[in-house]
C-alpha positions in Angstrom: 2.6 20.0 -13.4 1.0 17.2 -15.5 -2.5 16.3 -14.3 -2.0 12.6 -13.9 -4.8 10.8 -12.1 -6.0 7.2 -11.9 -4.0 4.3 -10.5 -0.6 5.6 -11.7 2.0 6.8 -9.1 3.7 10.2 -9.7 6.7 11.9 -8.5 8.8 15.0 -9.1 7.0 18.0 -10.6 3.8 15.9 -10.8 3.8 15.2 -7.1 2.3 17.7 -4.6 1.9 18.0 -0.9 2.7 15.8 2.2 6.2 17.4 2.3 6.7 16.8 6.1 5.6 13.2 5.7 7.9 12.6 2.8 10.8 14.0 4.8 9.9 11.8 7.7 9.8 8.5 5.9 12.8 9.3 3.8 14.7 9.9 7.1 13.7 6.5 8.4 15.2 4.8 5.3 18.4 6.9 5.3 19.0 5.9 8.9 18.9 2.2 7.8 15.5 1.6 9.5 12.3 0.2 7.9 8.6 1.0 7.9 5.3 -0.4 6.9 3.2 2.2 5.1 -0.6 1.7 5.4 -3.4 3.5 3.8 -6.5 2.9 1.8 -6.3 2.2 -1.9 -6.1 5.2 -4.2 -5.0 7.7 -1.5 -1.4 8.2 -2.7 0.8 5.6 -0.9 2.6 4.5 -4.1 3.2 8.1 -5.1 4.6 8.9 -1.7 7.1 6.0 -2.0 8.0 7.0 -5.6 8.7 10.6 -4.5 10.9 9.3 -1.6 12.9 7.1 -4.1 13.3 10.0 -6.5 14.7 12.3 -3.8 17.0 9.6 -2.4 18.5 8.8 -5.9 19.2 12.5 -6.5 20.6 13.2 -3.0 22.4 10.0 -2.3 23.8 8.4 -5.5 25.8 5.8 -3.5 22.6 4.2 -2.2 21.3 1.3 -4.1 17.4 1.3 -4.4 15.6 -1.9 -5.4 12.0 -1.5 -6.3 9.3 -4.2 -6.4 5.6 -4.1 -7.0 4.1 -7.4 -5.8 0.6 -6.9 -7.0 0.9 -9.6 -9.7 3.3 -12.0 -8.0 1.8 -15.3 -7.2 4.6 -17.3 -5.4 7.8 -17.3 -3.5 9.7 -18.0 -6.8 8.1 -14.9 -8.4 9.3 -12.9 -5.4 12.9 -14.1 -5.8 12.9 -13.7 -9.6 11.7 -10.1 -9.4 14.3 -9.3 -6.7 16.9 -10.4 -9.2 15.4 -8.5 -12.1 15.3 -5.3 -10.0 19.0 -5.5 -9.2 21.5 -3.1 -10.8 22.9 -4.5 -14.0 26.4 -4.8 -12.6 25.1 -7.1 -9.8 23.1 -9.6 -11.8 25.9 -11.7 -13.3 27.8 -11.7 -10.0 24.7 -12.9 -8.1 24.0 -15.6 -10.7 27.5 -16.9 -10.4 27.4 -16.8 -6.6 24.2 -18.9 -6.6 25.7 -21.5 -9.0 28.9 -21.8 -7.1 27.2 -22.9 -3.9 26.0 -26.2 -5.4 23.2 -26.0 -2.8 20.4 -25.0 -5.2 19.1 -26.9 -8.2 20.3 -25.4 -11.5 16.8 -25.2 -12.9 15.6 -23.1 -10.0 18.6 -20.8 -10.3 17.8 -20.5 -14.1 14.2 -19.5 -13.3 15.2 -17.0 -10.6 17.9 -15.4 -12.7 15.6 -15.3 -15.8 18.1 -17.6 -17.7 15.8 -18.6 -20.5 18.4 -20.4 -22.5 18.8 -23.2 -19.9 15.5 -23.3 -18.0 13.2 -26.2 -18.6 9.9 -24.5 -19.7 7.6 -27.3 -18.5 9.3 -27.0 -15.1 8.5 -23.3 -14.9 4.8 -23.8 -14.5 5.0 -26.9 -12.4 4.2 -27.8 -8.8 7.8 -29.0 -8.6 9.1 -25.5 -9.2 7.1 -24.2 -6.2 8.1 -27.1 -4.0 11.7 -26.6 -4.9 11.5 -22.8 -4.2 10.0 -23.6 -0.8 12.4 -26.5 0.0 15.5 -24.4 -1.0 14.3 -21.2 0.5 16.8 -21.2 3.4 19.8 -21.7 1.1 18.5 -19.0 -1.3 17.9 -16.7 1.6 21.4 -17.3 3.0 23.1 -16.8 -0.4 21.2 -13.6 -1.2 21.8 -12.3 2.3 25.5 -13.1 2.0 25.6 -11.4 -1.4 24.0 -8.2 -0.2 26.2 -8.1 2.9 29.4 -8.6 0.7 28.4 -5.7 -1.5 28.7 -3.4 1.6 26.3 -0.8 0.1 23.4 0.9 1.7 20.5 -0.9 0.1 16.9 0.4 0.2 14.3 -2.1 -0.7 10.9 -0.7 -1.8 8.2 -3.4 -1.6 4.8 -2.1 -2.9 1.6 -4.1 -2.4 3.2 -7.0 -0.5 -0.2 -8.0 1.0 -1.4 -8.7 -2.6 1.4 -11.4 -3.0 0.3 -13.0 0.3 -3.3 -12.9 -0.8 -2.4 -14.5 -4.2 -0.5 -17.3 -2.3 -3.4 -17.8 0.1 -5.9 -18.2 -2.7 -4.2 -21.3 -3.9 -5.2 -23.0 -0.6 -2.2 -25.3 -0.5 -0.9 -26.9 2.7 2.3 -25.0 2.4 0.7 -21.5 2.1 1.6 -20.4 5.6 5.1 -21.8 5.3 5.6 -20.0 1.9 4.6 -16.6 3.4 6.7 -17.1 6.5 9.7 -17.8 4.3 9.3 -14.5 2.4 8.9 -12.6 5.7 11.9 -14.4 7.2 14.0 -13.5 4.1 13.0 -9.8 4.5 13.8 -9.9 8.2 17.2 -11.4 7.6 17.9 -8.5 5.2 16.8 -5.9 7.8 19.2 -7.6 10.2 22.2 -6.8 7.9 21.2 -3.2 7.5 18.9 -3.2 4.4 16.2 -0.5 4.8 12.8 -1.7 3.7 9.7 0.3 2.8 6.7 -2.1 2.7 3.5 -0.7 1.4 0.0 -2.1 1.3 -3.6 -1.1 1.1 -4.5 -4.2 3.0 -3.6 -4.2 6.7 -0.6 -6.6 6.8 -0.8 -7.1 10.5 -4.5 -8.3 10.3 -3.7 -10.4 7.2 -0.9 -12.3 9.1 -3.2 -12.7 12.1 -5.9 -14.3 9.9 -3.2 -16.7 8.4 -2.0 -17.7 11.9 1.4 -16.0 11.4 3.0 -14.2 14.3 3.5 -10.5 13.9 6.9 -10.9 15.5 8.3 -11.8 12.1 7.8 -8.1 11.2 10.2 -7.1 13.9 12.1 -3.9 13.1 9.3 -2.4 10.9 7.6 0.7 12.2 4.0 1.3 11.1 3.4 4.6 9.3 0.0 5.8 8.2 -0.4 8.0 5.1 -1.7 11.4 6.3 -4.8 12.9 4.8 -4.4 15.9 2.5 -5.1 19.1 4.3 -7.5 21.8 3.0 -4.5 24.1 2.4 -2.7 21.3 0.4 -5.9 20.7 -1.6 -6.1 24.4 -2.5 -2.4 24.5 -3.3 -2.9 21.5 -5.7 -5.8 23.3 -7.4 -3.7 26.4 -7.8 -0.7 24.5 -9.2 -2.9 22.6 -11.7 -4.7 25.7 -12.9 -1.5 27.8 -13.4 -0.5 25.9 -16.5 -4.0 26.3 -18.0 -4.5 29.9 -17.0 -7.7 29.0 -15.2 -8.6 31.2 -12.3 -10.7 29.8 -9.4 -12.1 32.2 -6.8 -11.8 31.2 -3.2 -15.5 30.4 -3.2 -15.1 28.1 -6.1 -12.1 26.3 -4.6 -14.1 25.9 -1.4 -17.0 24.4 -3.4 -14.7 21.9 -5.2 -13.1 20.8 -1.9 -16.5 20.5 -0.2 -17.6 18.1 -2.9 -14.4 15.9 -2.7 -14.6 14.3 0.8 -11.2 14.0 2.5 -9.4 16.0 -0.2 -8.0 12.8 -1.8 -5.5 14.1 -4.4 -6.4 11.9 -7.3 -10.1 12.8 -7.0 -9.2 16.5 -6.9 -7.2 16.0 -10.1 -10.0 14.0 -11.8 -12.4 16.8 -10.7 -10.0 19.4 -12.1 -9.8 17.6 -15.4 -13.6 17.5 -15.7 -13.8 21.2 -14.9 -11.1 22.0 -17.4 -13.0 20.0 -20.1 -16.6 21.0 -19.3 -16.8 24.1 -17.1 -17.9 27.5 -18.4 -16.8 29.4 -15.3 -20.0 29.6 -13.3 -19.9 28.4 -9.7 -23.3 26.8 -10.1 -21.9 24.4 -12.7 -19.4 22.9 -10.3 -21.9 20.6 -8.5 -23.4 19.5 -11.8 -20.0 18.5 -13.3 -19.1 16.7 -10.0 -22.3 14.7 -10.1 -22.0 13.7 -13.7 -18.3 13.0 -14.2 -16.6 12.8 -10.8 -18.8 11.0 -8.3 -19.2 7.9 -10.4 -15.4 7.6 -10.5 -15.3 7.9 -6.7 -17.9 5.1 -6.3 -16.1 2.8 -8.8 -12.5 3.4 -7.7 -12.8 3.9 -4.0 -16.1 2.9 -2.3 -16.1 -0.6 -3.8 -13.2 -1.7 -1.5 -15.4 -1.2 1.5 -18.1 -3.5 0.1 -15.3 -6.1 -0.4 -14.0 -5.6 3.1 -17.4 -5.7 4.7 -18.3 -8.9 2.8 -15.2 -10.6 4.2 -16.0 -9.9 7.9 -16.6 -13.0 9.9 -20.4 -13.8 9.7 -20.6 -14.2 13.5 -19.4 -10.6 13.9 -21.6 -8.9 11.3 -24.5 -8.0 13.5 -22.2 -6.4 16.1 -20.2 -4.6 13.4 -23.3 -3.2 11.9 -24.4 -2.0 15.4 -21.1 -0.3 16.0 -21.1 1.5 12.6 -24.7 2.6 13.1 -23.8 4.1 16.5 -20.8 5.9 15.0 -22.9 7.3 12.1 -25.5 8.5 14.6 -23.0 10.0 17.0 -19.8 11.2 15.2 -16.7 11.2 17.4 -18.4 9.1 20.1 -16.2 8.3 23.1 -15.1 4.8 23.5 -16.8 4.6 26.9 -20.1 5.9 25.6 -19.9 3.5 22.6 -19.3 0.5 24.7 -22.0 1.4 27.2 -24.5 1.9 24.5 -23.8 -1.5 22.9 -23.2 -3.8 25.9 -21.7 -6.8 24.1 -18.9 -9.0 25.5 -17.2 -9.0 22.0 -17.3 -5.3 21.4 -13.6 -4.7 21.9 -12.6 -7.4 19.5 -15.0 -6.1 16.8 -13.8 -2.5 17.3 -10.3 -3.7 16.7 -11.4 -5.6 13.6 -13.2 -2.5 12.2 -10.1 -0.4 13.0 -7.7 -2.8 11.4 -9.9 -2.9 8.3 -9.9 0.9 8.3 -13.6 1.5 8.6 -13.1 3.5 11.8 -10.4 5.3 13.6 -9.8 6.4 17.2 -8.5 9.9 17.8 -6.2 11.2 20.6 -9.3 11.8 22.8 -10.3 8.1 22.7 -13.2 8.9 20.4 -14.3 6.9 17.4 -15.4 8.1 14.0 -15.3 6.8 10.4 -11.8 6.8 8.9 -12.9 9.0 6.0 -16.0 11.0 5.1 -16.2 8.9 2.0 -16.6 5.8 4.3 -19.3 7.6 6.3 -21.1 8.4 3.0 -20.7 4.8 1.9 -22.2 3.5 5.1 -25.2 5.9 4.9 -26.0 4.7 1.3 -25.5 1.1 2.3 -28.2 1.4 5.0 -30.7 3.5 3.1 
Protein backbone atom coordinates (compact mmCIF):
# COMPACT_ATOMS: atom_id res chain seq x y z
CA UNK A 1 0.00 0.00 0.00
CA UNK A 2 1.41 3.37 -1.05
CA UNK A 3 0.97 6.01 1.62
CA UNK A 4 -0.77 8.65 -0.50
CA UNK A 5 -2.25 11.50 1.51
CA UNK A 6 -3.34 15.02 0.72
CA UNK A 7 -6.06 16.03 -1.69
CA UNK A 8 -5.51 13.11 -4.05
CA UNK A 9 -8.13 10.35 -4.39
CA UNK A 10 -6.92 6.75 -4.21
CA UNK A 11 -8.28 3.35 -5.13
CA UNK A 12 -7.27 -0.29 -5.42
CA UNK A 13 -4.39 -1.37 -3.20
CA UNK A 14 -4.06 2.20 -1.92
CA UNK A 15 -7.67 2.30 -0.71
CA UNK A 16 -8.60 0.90 2.70
CA UNK A 17 -11.77 0.53 4.76
CA UNK A 18 -15.47 1.39 4.34
CA UNK A 19 -16.02 -1.93 2.54
CA UNK A 20 -19.72 -2.21 3.41
CA UNK A 21 -20.37 1.36 2.26
CA UNK A 22 -18.53 0.80 -1.03
CA UNK A 23 -20.62 -2.30 -1.64
CA UNK A 24 -23.79 -0.37 -0.84
CA UNK A 25 -23.27 2.62 -3.16
CA UNK A 26 -21.90 0.38 -5.91
CA UNK A 27 -25.14 -1.61 -5.70
CA UNK A 28 -27.19 1.58 -6.07
CA UNK A 29 -25.43 2.38 -9.35
CA UNK A 30 -25.57 -1.17 -10.69
CA UNK A 31 -29.35 -1.17 -10.17
CA UNK A 32 -29.57 1.98 -12.34
CA UNK A 33 -30.35 4.24 -9.41
CA UNK A 34 -28.56 7.46 -8.40
CA UNK A 35 -27.22 9.02 -5.21
CA UNK A 36 -25.86 12.26 -3.80
CA UNK A 37 -22.78 11.61 -1.65
CA UNK A 38 -22.25 14.20 1.07
CA UNK A 39 -19.38 14.63 3.48
CA UNK A 40 -16.90 17.18 4.71
CA UNK A 41 -13.86 18.07 2.65
CA UNK A 42 -10.85 15.82 2.98
CA UNK A 43 -12.73 12.91 4.56
CA UNK A 44 -12.52 10.49 1.62
CA UNK A 45 -15.58 11.01 -0.63
CA UNK A 46 -13.64 11.17 -3.90
CA UNK A 47 -11.60 8.09 -2.97
CA UNK A 48 -14.80 6.18 -2.21
CA UNK A 49 -16.16 7.09 -5.65
CA UNK A 50 -12.90 6.19 -7.37
CA UNK A 51 -12.86 2.79 -5.68
CA UNK A 52 -16.46 2.15 -6.75
CA UNK A 53 -15.57 3.04 -10.34
CA UNK A 54 -12.51 0.77 -10.26
CA UNK A 55 -14.54 -2.19 -9.06
CA UNK A 56 -17.34 -1.61 -11.56
CA UNK A 57 -14.90 -1.42 -14.49
CA UNK A 58 -13.32 -4.72 -13.47
CA UNK A 59 -16.56 -6.56 -12.72
CA UNK A 60 -18.83 -5.11 -15.44
CA UNK A 61 -16.86 -4.31 -18.57
CA UNK A 62 -20.04 -3.65 -20.58
CA UNK A 63 -20.94 -0.65 -18.39
CA UNK A 64 -19.76 2.75 -19.67
CA UNK A 65 -18.45 5.01 -16.88
CA UNK A 66 -18.17 8.76 -17.54
CA UNK A 67 -16.24 10.70 -14.90
CA UNK A 68 -16.33 14.46 -14.28
CA UNK A 69 -14.67 16.67 -11.69
CA UNK A 70 -16.52 19.98 -11.70
CA UNK A 71 -14.27 21.86 -9.30
CA UNK A 72 -12.79 24.13 -12.00
CA UNK A 73 -15.82 24.37 -14.33
CA UNK A 74 -17.31 27.84 -14.51
CA UNK A 75 -20.31 27.58 -16.83
CA UNK A 76 -22.88 25.40 -18.51
CA UNK A 77 -20.72 25.26 -21.64
CA UNK A 78 -17.80 23.95 -19.58
CA UNK A 79 -20.12 21.25 -18.27
CA UNK A 80 -21.19 20.17 -21.76
CA UNK A 81 -17.64 20.27 -23.09
CA UNK A 82 -16.26 18.10 -20.31
CA UNK A 83 -19.10 15.61 -20.76
CA UNK A 84 -17.96 15.26 -24.36
CA UNK A 85 -14.27 14.99 -23.43
CA UNK A 86 -15.05 12.22 -20.92
CA UNK A 87 -16.87 10.06 -23.48
CA UNK A 88 -15.34 6.83 -24.80
CA UNK A 89 -13.26 7.56 -27.91
CA UNK A 90 -15.60 5.55 -30.10
CA UNK A 91 -18.55 7.78 -29.11
CA UNK A 92 -17.03 11.21 -29.71
CA UNK A 93 -17.18 11.39 -33.51
CA UNK A 94 -20.66 9.89 -33.50
CA UNK A 95 -21.91 12.48 -31.03
CA UNK A 96 -20.34 15.37 -32.94
CA UNK A 97 -21.99 14.26 -36.16
CA UNK A 98 -25.32 13.84 -34.38
CA UNK A 99 -25.13 17.40 -33.02
CA UNK A 100 -24.23 18.82 -36.46
CA UNK A 101 -26.97 16.94 -38.27
CA UNK A 102 -29.71 18.45 -36.14
CA UNK A 103 -29.22 21.96 -37.56
CA UNK A 104 -30.70 23.19 -34.26
CA UNK A 105 -27.46 24.29 -32.58
CA UNK A 106 -24.97 26.95 -33.81
CA UNK A 107 -21.86 25.41 -35.36
CA UNK A 108 -19.54 27.51 -33.19
CA UNK A 109 -21.22 26.21 -30.05
CA UNK A 110 -20.90 22.62 -31.28
CA UNK A 111 -17.23 23.28 -32.10
CA UNK A 112 -16.62 24.51 -28.56
CA UNK A 113 -18.48 21.63 -26.89
CA UNK A 114 -16.69 19.03 -29.02
CA UNK A 115 -13.30 20.71 -28.62
CA UNK A 116 -13.04 21.22 -32.38
CA UNK A 117 -10.23 23.79 -32.29
CA UNK A 118 -9.75 23.92 -36.07
CA UNK A 119 -13.13 25.54 -36.62
CA UNK A 120 -13.98 27.34 -33.42
CA UNK A 121 -13.76 31.14 -33.35
CA UNK A 122 -11.37 31.84 -30.46
CA UNK A 123 -12.75 35.31 -29.62
CA UNK A 124 -16.15 33.62 -29.38
CA UNK A 125 -14.84 31.12 -26.79
CA UNK A 126 -14.38 33.70 -24.06
CA UNK A 127 -17.37 35.82 -24.95
CA UNK A 128 -20.67 36.56 -23.26
CA UNK A 129 -22.29 35.39 -26.49
CA UNK A 130 -20.95 31.87 -25.96
CA UNK A 131 -22.57 31.69 -22.53
CA UNK A 132 -25.82 33.15 -23.83
CA UNK A 133 -25.84 30.67 -26.72
CA UNK A 134 -25.19 27.77 -24.34
CA UNK A 135 -28.14 28.85 -22.22
CA UNK A 136 -30.41 29.62 -25.19
CA UNK A 137 -29.72 26.28 -26.84
CA UNK A 138 -29.60 24.25 -23.67
CA UNK A 139 -32.87 22.43 -24.38
CA UNK A 140 -31.83 21.30 -27.90
CA UNK A 141 -28.44 20.22 -26.55
CA UNK A 142 -30.09 18.32 -23.71
CA UNK A 143 -32.51 16.63 -26.10
CA UNK A 144 -29.78 15.65 -28.55
CA UNK A 145 -27.44 14.31 -25.87
CA UNK A 146 -30.28 12.45 -24.18
CA UNK A 147 -31.29 10.93 -27.50
CA UNK A 148 -27.70 9.95 -28.21
CA UNK A 149 -27.27 8.22 -24.86
CA UNK A 150 -30.62 6.46 -25.20
CA UNK A 151 -29.72 5.22 -28.69
CA UNK A 152 -26.46 3.74 -27.44
CA UNK A 153 -28.53 1.40 -25.23
CA UNK A 154 -25.65 0.91 -22.81
CA UNK A 155 -25.80 1.07 -19.05
CA UNK A 156 -24.11 4.41 -18.41
CA UNK A 157 -22.83 5.50 -15.01
CA UNK A 158 -22.07 9.20 -14.65
CA UNK A 159 -19.72 10.18 -11.81
CA UNK A 160 -19.98 13.90 -11.02
CA UNK A 161 -17.53 15.02 -8.38
CA UNK A 162 -17.79 18.48 -6.77
CA UNK A 163 -20.93 19.59 -8.62
CA UNK A 164 -21.63 22.26 -5.95
CA UNK A 165 -18.34 23.95 -6.89
CA UNK A 166 -19.62 24.45 -10.45
CA UNK A 167 -22.80 26.03 -9.10
CA UNK A 168 -20.78 28.20 -6.72
CA UNK A 169 -18.58 29.37 -9.62
CA UNK A 170 -21.66 30.20 -11.69
CA UNK A 171 -23.29 32.07 -8.80
CA UNK A 172 -20.17 34.16 -8.18
CA UNK A 173 -20.66 35.83 -11.56
CA UNK A 174 -23.91 37.32 -10.25
CA UNK A 175 -25.59 37.34 -13.66
CA UNK A 176 -29.33 37.55 -14.14
CA UNK A 177 -29.30 34.09 -15.74
CA UNK A 178 -27.46 32.37 -12.86
CA UNK A 179 -30.51 30.53 -11.55
CA UNK A 180 -31.59 29.54 -15.06
CA UNK A 181 -28.11 28.22 -15.91
CA UNK A 182 -27.99 25.99 -12.82
CA UNK A 183 -31.56 24.78 -13.35
CA UNK A 184 -30.67 23.79 -16.92
CA UNK A 185 -27.73 21.68 -15.75
CA UNK A 186 -29.91 19.97 -13.15
CA UNK A 187 -32.69 19.48 -15.70
CA UNK A 188 -30.20 17.83 -18.06
CA UNK A 189 -29.04 15.47 -15.32
CA UNK A 190 -32.63 14.64 -14.44
CA UNK A 191 -33.49 13.82 -18.06
CA UNK A 192 -30.54 11.43 -18.13
CA UNK A 193 -31.70 9.72 -14.95
CA UNK A 194 -35.11 9.33 -16.56
CA UNK A 195 -33.60 7.21 -19.37
CA UNK A 196 -31.73 4.96 -16.94
CA UNK A 197 -28.36 6.65 -16.56
CA UNK A 198 -27.03 6.11 -13.02
CA UNK A 199 -25.53 9.19 -11.40
CA UNK A 200 -23.20 9.52 -8.44
CA UNK A 201 -23.12 13.20 -7.47
CA UNK A 202 -20.53 14.17 -4.90
CA UNK A 203 -19.94 17.37 -2.99
CA UNK A 204 -18.44 18.73 0.20
CA UNK A 205 -21.01 21.53 0.13
CA UNK A 206 -24.56 20.53 0.95
CA UNK A 207 -26.25 20.67 -2.46
CA UNK A 208 -29.76 20.79 -0.98
CA UNK A 209 -28.92 23.89 1.06
CA UNK A 210 -27.12 25.49 -1.87
CA UNK A 211 -30.17 25.11 -4.11
CA UNK A 212 -32.42 26.46 -1.37
CA UNK A 213 -30.24 29.56 -1.05
CA UNK A 214 -30.44 30.08 -4.82
CA UNK A 215 -34.21 29.74 -4.79
CA UNK A 216 -34.14 26.47 -6.77
CA UNK A 217 -36.59 23.69 -5.91
CA UNK A 218 -35.12 20.48 -4.51
CA UNK A 219 -37.63 18.59 -6.64
CA UNK A 220 -35.27 18.90 -9.56
CA UNK A 221 -33.06 16.38 -7.71
CA UNK A 222 -35.84 13.81 -7.89
CA UNK A 223 -34.56 10.24 -8.07
CA UNK A 224 -31.34 10.98 -6.18
CA UNK A 225 -30.90 9.31 -2.79
CA UNK A 226 -28.72 11.08 -0.22
CA UNK A 227 -25.83 9.03 1.12
CA UNK A 228 -23.54 10.29 3.90
CA UNK A 229 -19.93 9.12 3.97
CA UNK A 230 -19.52 7.03 7.15
CA UNK A 231 -16.76 7.83 9.60
CA UNK A 232 -13.79 5.51 9.87
CA UNK A 233 -14.14 3.14 12.82
CA UNK A 234 -11.37 2.56 15.35
CA UNK A 235 -10.89 -0.96 13.96
CA UNK A 236 -10.54 0.45 10.45
CA UNK A 237 -8.04 3.02 11.73
CA UNK A 238 -5.93 0.30 13.37
CA UNK A 239 -6.18 -1.82 10.22
CA UNK A 240 -4.94 1.10 8.13
CA UNK A 241 -1.96 1.63 10.45
CA UNK A 242 -1.16 -2.10 10.29
CA UNK A 243 -1.32 -2.15 6.50
CA UNK A 244 0.86 0.93 6.17
CA UNK A 245 3.46 -0.35 8.62
CA UNK A 246 3.75 -3.81 7.04
CA UNK A 247 5.65 -2.56 4.01
CA UNK A 248 8.08 -0.58 6.18
CA UNK A 249 8.55 -3.29 8.82
CA UNK A 250 7.43 -0.89 11.54
CA UNK A 251 5.84 -2.48 14.57
CA UNK A 252 3.35 -0.49 16.65
CA UNK A 253 2.24 -1.81 20.02
CA UNK A 254 -1.48 -1.64 20.79
CA UNK A 255 -0.73 1.17 23.22
CA UNK A 256 1.05 3.13 20.50
CA UNK A 257 -1.79 2.60 18.01
CA UNK A 258 -4.27 3.75 20.63
CA UNK A 259 -2.17 6.88 21.19
CA UNK A 260 -2.03 7.66 17.47
CA UNK A 261 -5.80 7.25 17.11
CA UNK A 262 -6.45 9.31 20.23
CA UNK A 263 -4.54 12.21 18.67
CA UNK A 264 -6.34 12.04 15.31
CA UNK A 265 -9.94 12.97 16.07
CA UNK A 266 -12.55 11.03 14.11
CA UNK A 267 -9.94 8.68 12.58
CA UNK A 268 -9.92 10.57 9.26
CA UNK A 269 -7.83 8.36 6.93
CA UNK A 270 -5.71 11.04 5.29
CA UNK A 271 -4.71 12.50 8.65
CA UNK A 272 -3.80 9.03 9.90
CA UNK A 273 -1.69 8.60 6.78
CA UNK A 274 -0.03 12.00 7.25
CA UNK A 275 0.66 11.06 10.87
CA UNK A 276 2.12 7.72 9.79
CA UNK A 277 4.43 9.48 7.32
CA UNK A 278 5.67 11.83 10.05
CA UNK A 279 6.27 8.90 12.41
CA UNK A 280 8.09 6.96 9.72
CA UNK A 281 10.29 9.99 9.06
CA UNK A 282 10.98 11.25 12.58
CA UNK A 283 10.05 8.60 15.15
CA UNK A 284 12.64 6.74 17.21
CA UNK A 285 10.19 4.17 18.55
CA UNK A 286 9.35 5.69 21.94
CA UNK A 287 5.69 6.14 22.84
CA UNK A 288 6.39 9.54 24.41
CA UNK A 289 7.56 10.90 21.06
CA UNK A 290 4.22 10.31 19.35
CA UNK A 291 2.54 13.39 20.86
CA UNK A 292 5.57 15.57 20.10
CA UNK A 293 5.58 14.53 16.44
CA UNK A 294 1.81 15.07 16.19
CA UNK A 295 2.04 18.60 17.60
CA UNK A 296 4.94 19.58 15.37
CA UNK A 297 4.08 17.99 12.02
CA UNK A 298 0.47 16.76 11.96
CA UNK A 299 -1.76 19.17 13.85
CA UNK A 300 -0.78 22.19 11.68
CA UNK A 301 -1.89 20.18 8.63
CA UNK A 302 -5.24 19.43 10.24
CA UNK A 303 -5.77 23.12 10.97
CA UNK A 304 -4.77 24.16 7.46
CA UNK A 305 -6.54 21.42 5.49
CA UNK A 306 -9.68 20.82 7.53
CA UNK A 307 -10.61 23.33 10.21
CA UNK A 308 -10.46 26.30 7.85
CA UNK A 309 -13.64 25.19 6.08
CA UNK A 310 -15.66 25.79 9.24
CA UNK A 311 -14.40 29.35 9.52
CA UNK A 312 -15.59 29.80 5.92
CA UNK A 313 -18.98 28.26 6.61
CA UNK A 314 -19.49 30.15 9.85
CA UNK A 315 -18.63 33.45 8.16
CA UNK A 316 -21.29 32.79 5.52
CA UNK A 317 -24.14 32.23 8.00
CA UNK A 318 -26.84 34.92 7.72
CA UNK A 319 -25.90 37.75 10.14
CA UNK A 320 -29.37 37.75 11.69
CA UNK A 321 -28.90 34.10 12.73
CA UNK A 322 -25.37 34.38 14.14
CA UNK A 323 -26.26 35.13 17.80
CA UNK A 324 -28.67 32.18 17.93
CA UNK A 325 -26.19 29.90 16.09
CA UNK A 326 -23.50 30.78 18.63
CA UNK A 327 -25.91 30.09 21.49
CA UNK A 328 -26.80 26.67 20.09
CA UNK A 329 -23.16 25.66 19.53
CA UNK A 330 -22.21 26.84 23.02
CA UNK A 331 -25.00 24.71 24.53
CA UNK A 332 -23.92 21.66 22.55
CA UNK A 333 -20.30 22.19 23.59
CA UNK A 334 -21.38 22.46 27.22
CA UNK A 335 -23.77 19.49 27.05
CA UNK A 336 -22.62 16.84 24.52
CA UNK A 337 -25.44 14.72 23.11
CA UNK A 338 -28.05 17.10 24.47
CA UNK A 339 -31.62 16.08 23.64
CA UNK A 340 -33.55 18.22 21.20
CA UNK A 341 -36.18 18.91 23.85
CA UNK A 342 -33.61 20.09 26.42
CA UNK A 343 -31.77 22.19 23.85
CA UNK A 344 -34.91 23.98 22.69
CA UNK A 345 -36.09 24.50 26.27
CA UNK A 346 -32.76 26.01 27.31
CA UNK A 347 -32.68 28.47 24.40
CA UNK A 348 -36.32 29.57 24.07
CA UNK A 349 -36.18 31.27 20.69
CA UNK A 350 -38.87 31.20 18.02
CA UNK A 351 -36.28 30.61 15.28
CA UNK A 352 -34.41 27.77 16.98
CA UNK A 353 -35.71 25.04 14.64
CA UNK A 354 -34.66 26.96 11.54
CA UNK A 355 -31.16 27.62 12.86
CA UNK A 356 -30.77 24.01 14.02
CA UNK A 357 -31.60 22.94 10.47
CA UNK A 358 -29.14 25.49 9.09
CA UNK A 359 -26.32 24.24 11.34
CA UNK A 360 -27.17 20.63 10.48
CA UNK A 361 -27.17 21.36 6.74
CA UNK A 362 -23.80 23.07 7.10
CA UNK A 363 -22.56 19.97 8.97
CA UNK A 364 -21.60 21.74 12.19
CA UNK A 365 -23.92 19.45 14.17
CA UNK A 366 -25.74 16.13 13.77
CA UNK A 367 -28.75 14.53 15.39
CA UNK A 368 -28.47 10.86 16.38
CA UNK A 369 -31.17 8.19 16.46
CA UNK A 370 -32.10 9.23 20.01
CA UNK A 371 -32.98 12.79 18.90
CA UNK A 372 -29.86 14.20 20.56
CA UNK A 373 -27.52 16.81 19.10
CA UNK A 374 -23.73 16.89 19.08
CA UNK A 375 -20.97 18.26 16.88
CA UNK A 376 -20.59 16.36 13.64
CA UNK A 377 -16.91 15.63 14.33
CA UNK A 378 -14.60 15.92 17.30
CA UNK A 379 -12.49 18.17 15.11
CA UNK A 380 -15.46 20.52 14.80
CA UNK A 381 -15.90 20.52 18.58
CA UNK A 382 -12.20 21.35 19.01
CA UNK A 383 -12.50 24.11 16.39
CA UNK A 384 -15.42 25.67 18.26
CA UNK A 385 -13.59 25.50 21.59
CA UNK A 386 -10.59 27.32 20.12
CA UNK A 387 -12.81 29.86 18.38
CA UNK A 388 -14.41 30.84 21.68
CA UNK A 389 -11.30 30.89 23.88
